[in-house]
Every structure is written in structure tokens, then in C-alpha cells.
A tleap script that builds the chain and sets N, CA, C and O, in Angstrom:
source leaprc.protein.ff14SB
mol = sequence {
  NMET ALA ASP THR LYS THR PHE GLU GLU LYS
  MET ALA GLU LEU GLU LYS ILE VAL THR GLU
  LEU GLU GLN GLY ASN VAL PRO LEU GLU GLU
  SER MET THR LYS PHE LYS THR GLY MET LYS
  LEU SER GLU GLU LEU SER LYS ILE LEU THR
  SER ALA GLU LYS THR MET ALA LYS ILE VAL
  ASP ASP SER GLY ASN GLU SER GLN PHE GLU
  THR LYS ASP ASP GLY GLN ASN GLU CASP
}
set mol.1.N position { 77.029 143.866 50.004 }
set mol.1.CA position { 76.809 144.969 48.927 }
set mol.1.C position { 78.038 145.047 48.113 }
set mol.1.O position { 79.165 144.940 48.597 }
set mol.2.N position { 77.767 145.253 46.749 }
set mol.2.CA position { 78.698 145.124 45.773 }
set mol.2.C position { 79.243 146.208 45.556 }
set mol.2.O position { 78.767 147.343 45.540 }
set mol.3.N position { 80.474 145.768 45.351 }
set mol.3.CA position { 81.488 146.940 45.253 }
set mol.3.C position { 81.715 147.554 43.492 }
set mol.3.O position { 82.277 147.091 42.500 }
set mol.4.N position { 80.775 149.092 43.854 }
set mol.4.CA position { 80.457 149.856 42.710 }
set mol.4.C position { 81.570 150.880 42.056 }
set mol.4.O position { 81.258 151.793 41.291 }
set mol.5.N position { 83.009 150.566 42.505 }
set mol.5.CA position { 83.985 151.543 42.319 }
set mol.5.C position { 84.310 151.398 41.035 }
set mol.5.O position { 84.262 150.220 40.681 }
set mol.6.N position { 84.620 152.142 40.215 }
set mol.6.CA position { 85.269 152.421 38.706 }
set mol.6.C position { 86.676 151.708 38.491 }
set mol.6.O position { 87.405 151.643 39.481 }
set mol.7.N position { 87.156 151.127 37.203 }
set mol.7.CA position { 88.476 150.929 37.120 }
set mol.7.C position { 89.328 151.758 37.421 }
set mol.7.O position { 90.464 151.331 37.625 }
set mol.8.N position { 89.071 153.187 37.544 }
set mol.8.CA position { 89.942 154.059 37.594 }
set mol.8.C position { 89.796 154.533 38.907 }
set mol.8.O position { 90.852 154.742 39.504 }
set mol.9.N position { 88.992 154.702 39.363 }
set mol.9.CA position { 88.875 154.601 40.993 }
set mol.9.C position { 89.504 153.759 41.968 }
set mol.9.O position { 89.912 154.039 43.095 }
set mol.10.N position { 89.511 152.536 41.254 }
set mol.10.CA position { 90.282 151.379 42.020 }
set mol.10.C position { 91.743 151.600 41.717 }
set mol.10.O position { 92.570 151.548 42.627 }
set mol.11.N position { 92.090 151.846 40.462 }
set mol.11.CA position { 93.394 152.462 40.054 }
set mol.11.C position { 93.953 153.348 40.944 }
set mol.11.O position { 95.038 153.176 41.500 }
set mol.12.N position { 93.114 154.439 41.110 }
set mol.12.CA position { 93.666 156.045 41.919 }
set mol.12.C position { 93.930 155.179 43.560 }
set mol.12.O position { 94.849 155.383 44.353 }
set mol.13.N position { 92.996 154.381 43.661 }
set mol.13.CA position { 92.985 153.863 45.249 }
set mol.13.C position { 94.595 152.851 45.319 }
set mol.13.O position { 95.471 152.776 46.181 }
set mol.14.N position { 94.525 152.587 44.780 }
set mol.14.CA position { 95.878 151.436 44.686 }
set mol.14.C position { 97.088 152.463 44.264 }
set mol.14.O position { 98.128 152.083 44.803 }
set mol.15.N position { 97.243 153.399 43.636 }
set mol.15.CA position { 98.186 154.256 43.344 }
set mol.15.C position { 98.413 155.366 44.477 }
set mol.15.O position { 99.222 156.289 44.371 }
set mol.16.N position { 97.537 155.127 45.629 }
set mol.16.CA position { 97.597 155.849 46.785 }
set mol.16.C position { 98.308 155.167 47.391 }
set mol.16.O position { 99.470 155.415 47.715 }
set mol.17.N position { 97.601 154.101 47.643 }
set mol.17.CA position { 98.599 153.016 48.664 }
set mol.17.C position { 99.994 152.857 48.422 }
set mol.17.O position { 100.819 152.816 49.335 }
set mol.18.N position { 100.376 152.734 46.790 }
set mol.18.CA position { 102.000 152.268 46.552 }
set mol.18.C position { 102.185 153.707 47.196 }
set mol.18.O position { 102.361 153.618 48.411 }
set mol.19.N position { 102.193 154.895 46.758 }
set mol.19.CA position { 103.094 155.981 47.041 }
set mol.19.C position { 103.024 155.999 48.762 }
set mol.19.O position { 104.086 156.229 49.340 }
set mol.20.N position { 102.016 155.803 49.437 }
set mol.20.CA position { 102.083 155.831 51.259 }
set mol.20.C position { 103.315 154.910 51.321 }
set mol.20.O position { 104.382 155.298 51.795 }
set mol.21.N position { 103.121 153.647 50.815 }
set mol.21.CA position { 103.835 152.402 51.608 }
set mol.21.C position { 105.347 152.759 50.955 }
set mol.21.O position { 106.240 152.533 51.772 }
set mol.22.N position { 105.719 153.154 49.949 }
set mol.22.CA position { 107.137 153.915 49.065 }
set mol.22.C position { 107.520 154.976 50.515 }
set mol.22.O position { 108.532 154.987 51.217 }
set mol.23.N position { 106.432 155.697 50.583 }
set mol.23.CA position { 107.237 156.996 51.375 }
set mol.23.C position { 107.620 156.398 52.641 }
set mol.23.O position { 108.485 157.079 53.192 }
set mol.24.N position { 107.235 155.223 53.387 }
set mol.24.CA position { 108.132 154.709 54.617 }
set mol.24.C position { 107.097 155.686 55.666 }
set mol.24.O position { 107.670 155.764 56.753 }
set mol.25.N position { 106.064 156.280 55.686 }
set mol.25.CA position { 105.792 157.060 57.181 }
set mol.25.C position { 104.692 156.292 57.686 }
set mol.25.O position { 104.213 156.772 58.713 }
set mol.26.N position { 104.021 154.996 57.171 }
set mol.26.CA position { 103.102 154.152 57.633 }
set mol.26.C position { 103.562 153.581 58.705 }
set mol.26.O position { 104.791 153.566 58.776 }
set mol.27.N position { 102.803 152.953 59.838 }
set mol.27.CA position { 103.184 152.116 60.699 }
set mol.27.C position { 103.025 150.947 60.672 }
set mol.27.O position { 101.863 150.637 60.407 }
set mol.28.N position { 103.835 149.962 60.867 }
set mol.28.CA position { 103.741 148.461 60.395 }
set mol.28.C position { 102.247 148.130 60.019 }
set mol.28.O position { 101.748 148.205 58.896 }
set mol.29.N position { 101.633 147.744 61.205 }
set mol.29.CA position { 100.259 147.248 61.254 }
set mol.29.C position { 99.253 147.900 60.194 }
set mol.29.O position { 98.253 147.387 59.691 }
set mol.30.N position { 99.827 149.246 59.982 }
set mol.30.CA position { 98.637 149.982 58.619 }
set mol.30.C position { 99.128 149.855 57.537 }
set mol.30.O position { 98.439 150.080 56.542 }
set mol.31.N position { 100.842 149.343 57.390 }
set mol.31.CA position { 101.308 148.855 56.220 }
set mol.31.C position { 100.694 147.689 55.834 }
set mol.31.O position { 100.258 147.511 54.697 }
set mol.32.N position { 100.631 146.777 56.845 }
set mol.32.CA position { 100.370 145.394 56.437 }
set mol.32.C position { 98.687 145.709 55.531 }
set mol.32.O position { 98.400 145.632 54.337 }
set mol.33.N position { 97.891 146.060 56.708 }
set mol.33.CA position { 96.385 146.095 56.171 }
set mol.33.C position { 96.628 146.845 54.563 }
set mol.33.O position { 96.192 146.118 53.670 }
set mol.34.N position { 97.217 148.101 54.086 }
set mol.34.CA position { 97.521 148.389 53.244 }
set mol.34.C position { 97.961 147.575 52.115 }
set mol.34.O position { 97.407 147.539 51.017 }
set mol.35.N position { 99.241 146.772 52.551 }
set mol.35.CA position { 99.548 145.924 51.459 }
set mol.35.C position { 98.463 144.783 51.098 }
set mol.35.O position { 98.533 144.243 49.994 }
set mol.36.N position { 97.682 144.496 51.816 }
set mol.36.CA position { 96.711 143.304 51.567 }
set mol.36.C position { 95.629 144.151 50.648 }
set mol.36.O position { 95.049 143.719 49.651 }
set mol.37.N position { 95.508 145.407 51.205 }
set mol.37.CA position { 93.943 145.889 50.170 }
set mol.37.C position { 95.150 146.220 48.951 }
set mol.37.O position { 94.603 145.971 47.877 }
set mol.38.N position { 96.238 146.573 48.765 }
set mol.38.CA position { 96.685 147.013 47.556 }
set mol.38.C position { 96.786 145.498 46.632 }
set mol.38.O position { 96.507 145.559 45.435 }
set mol.39.N position { 97.116 144.415 47.125 }
set mol.39.CA position { 97.007 143.313 46.765 }
set mol.39.C position { 95.611 142.663 46.369 }
set mol.39.O position { 95.563 141.642 45.682 }
set mol.40.N position { 94.692 143.191 46.753 }
set mol.40.CA position { 93.310 142.821 46.566 }
set mol.40.C position { 92.778 143.658 45.482 }
set mol.40.O position { 91.875 143.200 44.782 }
set mol.41.N position { 93.170 144.656 45.302 }
set mol.41.CA position { 92.718 145.784 44.105 }
set mol.41.C position { 93.837 145.413 43.008 }
set mol.41.O position { 93.592 145.868 41.891 }
set mol.42.N position { 94.816 144.798 43.110 }
set mol.42.CA position { 95.772 144.473 42.040 }
set mol.42.C position { 95.059 143.397 41.398 }
set mol.42.O position { 94.799 143.531 40.202 }
set mol.43.N position { 94.692 142.326 42.019 }
set mol.43.CA position { 94.017 141.245 41.577 }
set mol.43.C position { 92.849 141.646 40.727 }
set mol.43.O position { 92.639 141.248 39.581 }
set mol.44.N position { 91.869 142.754 41.645 }
set mol.44.CA position { 90.556 143.023 40.698 }
set mol.44.C position { 90.937 143.605 39.474 }
set mol.44.O position { 90.305 143.295 38.464 }
set mol.45.N position { 91.908 144.431 39.405 }
set mol.45.CA position { 92.178 145.132 38.543 }
set mol.45.C position { 92.873 144.433 37.043 }
set mol.45.O position { 92.805 144.743 35.854 }
set mol.46.N position { 93.475 143.472 37.727 }
set mol.46.CA position { 94.018 142.192 36.544 }
set mol.46.C position { 92.530 141.666 35.936 }
set mol.46.O position { 92.199 141.612 34.752 }
set mol.47.N position { 91.956 141.396 36.804 }
set mol.47.CA position { 90.641 140.504 35.970 }
set mol.47.C position { 90.142 141.254 34.995 }
set mol.47.O position { 89.878 140.861 33.858 }
set mol.48.N position { 89.999 142.386 35.439 }
set mol.48.CA position { 89.003 143.343 34.670 }
set mol.48.C position { 89.648 143.699 33.266 }
set mol.48.O position { 89.038 143.953 32.227 }
set mol.49.N position { 91.108 143.657 33.480 }
set mol.49.CA position { 92.048 144.184 32.696 }
set mol.49.C position { 92.076 142.790 31.561 }
set mol.49.O position { 92.160 143.009 30.353 }
set mol.50.N position { 92.011 141.645 31.999 }
set mol.50.CA position { 92.143 140.132 31.271 }
set mol.50.C position { 90.723 140.172 30.826 }
set mol.50.O position { 90.707 140.283 29.600 }
set mol.51.N position { 89.612 140.129 31.292 }
set mol.51.CA position { 88.582 140.509 30.358 }
set mol.51.C position { 87.941 141.647 29.586 }
set mol.51.O position { 86.904 141.747 28.931 }
set mol.52.N position { 88.683 142.262 29.821 }
set mol.52.CA position { 88.529 143.626 28.720 }
set mol.52.C position { 89.044 142.833 27.438 }
set mol.52.O position { 88.428 142.730 26.378 }
set mol.53.N position { 90.606 142.155 27.814 }
set mol.53.CA position { 91.242 142.124 26.595 }
set mol.53.C position { 90.528 140.934 25.795 }
set mol.53.O position { 90.751 140.751 24.598 }
set mol.54.N position { 89.672 140.157 26.528 }
set mol.54.CA position { 89.142 139.066 25.959 }
set mol.54.C position { 88.308 139.632 25.179 }
set mol.54.O position { 88.305 139.100 24.069 }
set mol.55.N position { 87.383 140.745 25.319 }
set mol.55.CA position { 86.566 140.907 25.138 }
set mol.55.C position { 86.953 141.815 23.544 }
set mol.55.O position { 86.272 141.746 22.521 }
set mol.56.N position { 88.073 142.535 23.708 }
set mol.56.CA position { 88.399 143.498 22.677 }
set mol.56.C position { 89.144 142.172 21.657 }
set mol.56.O position { 89.393 142.569 20.519 }
set mol.57.N position { 89.422 141.066 21.856 }
set mol.57.CA position { 89.996 140.555 20.944 }
set mol.57.C position { 88.998 139.484 20.200 }
set mol.57.O position { 89.319 138.474 19.575 }
set mol.58.N position { 87.637 140.035 20.468 }
set mol.58.CA position { 86.631 138.979 19.410 }
set mol.58.C position { 86.276 140.345 18.205 }
set mol.58.O position { 86.480 141.559 18.199 }
set mol.59.N position { 85.838 139.655 17.548 }
set mol.59.CA position { 85.259 140.279 16.109 }
set mol.59.C position { 83.894 139.812 15.843 }
set mol.59.O position { 83.489 138.682 16.115 }
set mol.60.N position { 83.129 140.858 15.232 }
set mol.60.CA position { 81.660 140.219 15.320 }
set mol.60.C position { 81.547 140.373 13.357 }
set mol.60.O position { 81.605 141.444 12.753 }
set mol.61.N position { 81.397 139.128 12.778 }
set mol.61.CA position { 80.818 139.354 11.145 }
set mol.61.C position { 79.625 139.703 11.204 }
set mol.61.O position { 78.911 139.738 12.206 }
set mol.62.N position { 79.269 140.071 9.745 }
set mol.62.CA position { 78.203 140.662 9.302 }
set mol.62.C position { 76.778 139.751 9.760 }
set mol.62.O position { 75.649 140.238 9.831 }
set mol.63.N position { 77.125 138.366 10.037 }
set mol.63.CA position { 76.076 137.568 10.325 }
set mol.63.C position { 75.734 137.545 12.168 }
set mol.63.O position { 74.891 136.859 12.746 }
set mol.64.N position { 76.716 138.548 12.773 }
set mol.64.CA position { 76.239 138.817 14.437 }
set mol.64.C position { 77.054 137.610 14.756 }
set mol.64.O position { 76.748 137.177 15.867 }
set mol.65.N position { 78.029 136.887 14.139 }
set mol.65.CA position { 78.613 135.763 14.720 }
set mol.65.C position { 80.012 135.998 15.563 }
set mol.65.O position { 80.725 136.883 15.090 }
set mol.66.N position { 80.350 135.545 16.369 }
set mol.66.CA position { 81.854 136.404 16.884 }
set mol.66.C position { 82.661 135.336 16.504 }
set mol.66.O position { 82.187 134.266 16.123 }
set mol.67.N position { 83.972 135.584 16.592 }
set mol.67.CA position { 85.297 134.624 16.227 }
set mol.67.C position { 86.574 135.569 16.885 }
set mol.67.O position { 86.628 136.798 16.904 }
set mol.68.N position { 87.325 134.843 17.282 }
set mol.68.CA position { 88.481 135.592 18.054 }
set mol.68.C position { 89.557 136.374 16.858 }
set mol.68.O position { 89.793 135.804 15.793 }
set mol.69.N position { 90.005 137.389 17.109 }
set mol.69.CA position { 90.674 138.098 16.756 }
set mol.69.C position { 91.948 137.628 16.475 }
set mol.69.O position { 92.584 137.539 17.526 }
set mol.70.N position { 92.631 137.268 15.448 }
set mol.70.CA position { 93.977 136.950 15.053 }
set mol.70.C position { 94.981 137.900 14.576 }
set mol.70.O position { 94.861 138.441 13.476 }
set mol.71.N position { 95.891 138.106 15.297 }
set mol.71.CA position { 97.166 139.100 14.831 }
set mol.71.C position { 98.441 138.366 14.278 }
set mol.71.O position { 98.596 137.206 14.659 }
set mol.72.N position { 99.181 138.795 13.601 }
set mol.72.CA position { 100.300 138.345 13.045 }
set mol.72.C position { 101.508 138.496 14.024 }
set mol.72.O position { 101.905 139.654 14.155 }
set mol.73.N position { 102.047 137.702 14.609 }
set mol.73.CA position { 103.099 137.447 15.511 }
set mol.73.C position { 104.262 136.974 14.725 }
set mol.73.O position { 104.536 135.922 14.147 }
set mol.74.N position { 104.937 138.279 14.928 }
set mol.74.CA position { 106.638 137.807 14.213 }
set mol.74.C position { 107.374 137.570 15.367 }
set mol.74.O position { 108.598 137.570 15.236 }
set mol.75.N position { 106.898 137.364 16.480 }
set mol.75.CA position { 107.683 137.195 17.365 }
set mol.75.C position { 108.845 137.985 17.997 }
set mol.75.O position { 109.740 137.530 18.709 }
set mol.76.N position { 108.671 139.162 17.630 }
set mol.76.CA position { 109.877 140.399 18.189 }
set mol.76.C position { 108.820 140.859 18.833 }
set mol.76.O position { 107.643 140.903 18.473 }
set mol.77.N position { 109.492 141.308 20.133 }
set mol.77.CA position { 108.806 142.537 21.397 }
set mol.77.C position { 109.679 143.714 21.188 }
set mol.77.O position { 110.906 143.809 21.173 }
set mol.78.N position { 108.820 144.510 21.045 }
set mol.78.CA position { 109.327 146.438 21.557 }
set mol.78.C position { 109.477 146.695 22.610 }
set mol.78.O position { 108.530 146.994 23.338 }
set mol.79.N position { 110.718 146.656 23.018 }
set mol.79.CA position { 110.730 147.285 24.599 }
set mol.79.C position { 111.406 148.208 24.622 }
set mol.79.O position { 111.566 148.830 25.673 }
savepdb mol mol.pdb
quit
């Protein structure tokens, strides 16, 4: 069965797991299961974001041809 949860639903589930684990009120065995589930969700979310970034980085010209969107990078990061 395919996973039909949205990005937002997966993110909410991950946030819930993180909160439960941070509180420390979960038995060890359950913590391990939740941790594994959280890691899987994190990987899935990362893949979705990477795919979205690649899609958003493409531009389509007037002829319908796709090309990579390029930005000027001055090497400075704003933290």
C-alpha cells in the first residue's frame, strides 16, 4: 500500500515524535521504535525537499525547453 500522507502530515508526525522523545516519558523499547520511525520520516521529507528544490531550480523558456536556474552566488552566507 502506497504512503498517501502529505508532506505536512509527515512533518507533523515527525514533530510529535521529537516532542515525545524530548520529554523523556517514553519507555526505552517504544523510544527506539519512535526513533526509527522518526529517522525514516526525516529521510522521506529530505527526499521530498530535494526533489522540490530541483523542480523549482528549473525554468522553462518560451519554447517550452527546461534549463537550470542559475543565481549569482557571492559566497557570503547570511546566518
